[in-house]
Residue, then its C-alpha position, 0 to 999 in steps of 0.5 A: m585224747s581228752k584230759k578226762l580220758l587221761s585222768r580215767r587211765a591214771l585213776l585205773q592205774a593208781g587203783s590197781a595194786a599191781a600196776v606196772g611201772i608205779t607199783a613198789p616191788w614189795i607190793m607186787s611180791s605181796a600180791r603175787a604171794k596171795a594170788a593163787h594164779t598169775m597171768t603174765f601179759g604182754h602187749t606193744f603199746g605204751a606211753a607213746t600210744a596211750d592217748v591214741m590206741i585205747t587197749g582197755l587193759d588197765l581196767f581189765k587188770q583191775k576188774a579181773e583181779e577184783y572179781s576173782g576175789g584176789q585169786l588172780l594177779i595180772d602182771v602187765h608188761e607194755a611197750g613190747s618189753l616181752g617182744g613184738q606182736t610176732v613173738l608174743p603169741q609164740k610165748v603164749l603157746t609155750n606158756s612162758i606168758q599167759g596172755c597178749q594183745l596183738s593185731t588181727q592181721n598179726f594173729t592170722p599165722y596162728s588162725d587164718a580165719f582172722n583173714i576174713l575180717d579184712m574182707p573189704y566192705l564186709f562190715p558197713t559200720n563200725a558200730g555194727f562190727e562192734n555189736i557183732l563181736t558181742t553176739d552169741d553167734f560170733k562167740s560160737s564162730a571159727l574166730i573163737s573155736q579155731p584158735r582154741d584148737k590151736g592153743f589160744e583162748v580168745l577173750p570175747g570183748m577186749w578187741a581194742n578196735a581202733g576203728y576203720r583204717v584210713l587211706g592216707v596220701s603223702k604231701k609229695a603225692d599231693r592228691v585227695i583220693k575220692t574213688p579208686d581211679d584217683l589211685d592211678g600211679i600211686k605207690i601204696r604201702v601194703t602189709g603181708s595180708k593177701i586180702e589187702q594186697q588184692v584190694f589194691n590190685l583191683t585199683p590202678a594203684n601200685p602196691v609196694s611192700i614196706a616194713w612198718g619201721e621203714t614206713y615214715q621214711a618211705m612216705q617222706q622220701g617218696a618210696a611210697d605215696a600212700l598207705n591204709v592204716g588206722l588213725g592211732p598207729l599213724t598218729a603215734t608213730k608221727i607218720f601222719e606228719t607226712l600226709g597231705s590228705a586222708t580219706m575215710s575209705e572204711i574198707n576194713f578195720n584196725c583191730h586188736v585181739t586179746v588171747l590167752s593160753q588155752k592150756w592155762f585158762s582151762k585149768l583155772p577154777e570156773d569162778v576165776q574164768e568167769a571173772i576174766y570174762r566179766a572183766a573183758a566185757e566191761s573193758f571192751e565197753y569202756q574201750q569203745a567209748a574211749q577210742a571213739a573220743a580219741n579218734k575224734a580228737m585225732i581227726e581234729q588234730w590232723k585237720a589243724q596240721g593242714i591235712q585234708v580229711h575227706v569223708l566218702s559220700a554215699d555215691e563214692k562209697k558205692v564206687w569203692a564197694d563195686t570196685v573192691g567189695h567182698t561180693l565180687p567173684v575175685w574173692e571166692s578163692l580166698k573165702d574158700r581158703y580162709g573159711r567160707e562158712l565163717y564168711e557167710q555167718l558174718a555176712s548174715l549178721v551185718 
């Protein structure tokens, strides 16, 4: 990320009276004593990812505390210090913490409607997807109401969208993927997402299940030849060092959602709730611009490392959509399973 963006992050941390890691204990204690409400917040990003995964959390903390007039203190714990992304939402439900940020895929066990966001080629552009996130139709959709029924308050904005996932191929495989046929014989690492597994089952690839922590070694040694992950995670974990090529296939997004305890949130005074919503909206606006700059810098870094970066032509993208796209009959059962009404609502907004 640029020095300007890094300076922005440092400025936000310095300007926030309770910023984690730089605030003296007596200052934190004083702020906590003055605040009527405390939000303990956990996430898994830290110093290693600060340049490539823009969370917007520093600005959110600063603005929410400011707009609440000192009624709210947000105590942010980063780098998984309160647990990983499978643990954090459980802690939110038990109110041992009040908020967390996690990937939409990791949130699907708590709200299966979020699987719909992975439908291939549902969103033609990144900008279009981010615009949809701010619409009233979206805010009234199952992506907000279903989690609320299960004890979560999803914050509009604060989605920490890292952009489209990238189809990376290892140096060992020595191949540039332009169309699905180019995946013939390729062992591609997939997550537990039924939709992602189906996407690559529709191609000549061989999907293999590999834990995230084992992915670098798998790509390096040939247990996997390819994977479909965001620029930020691939860069932060150094997995990009194993890649020989990267295709901007634009199948779906690497996106993170911010959720709060609905029980805790509903008991807040209305002006504090509004402060949180206002801060979330401003933070998302900042996050979008900062992440776009970070993504551009990462692509240049990858090219400098010798990775062949391929952007699909219009014809190539059509071949992908015709092969795996969300309008194919093969997706009908999963639309019914995860929410046909939501799918149709989102499809009408693009």
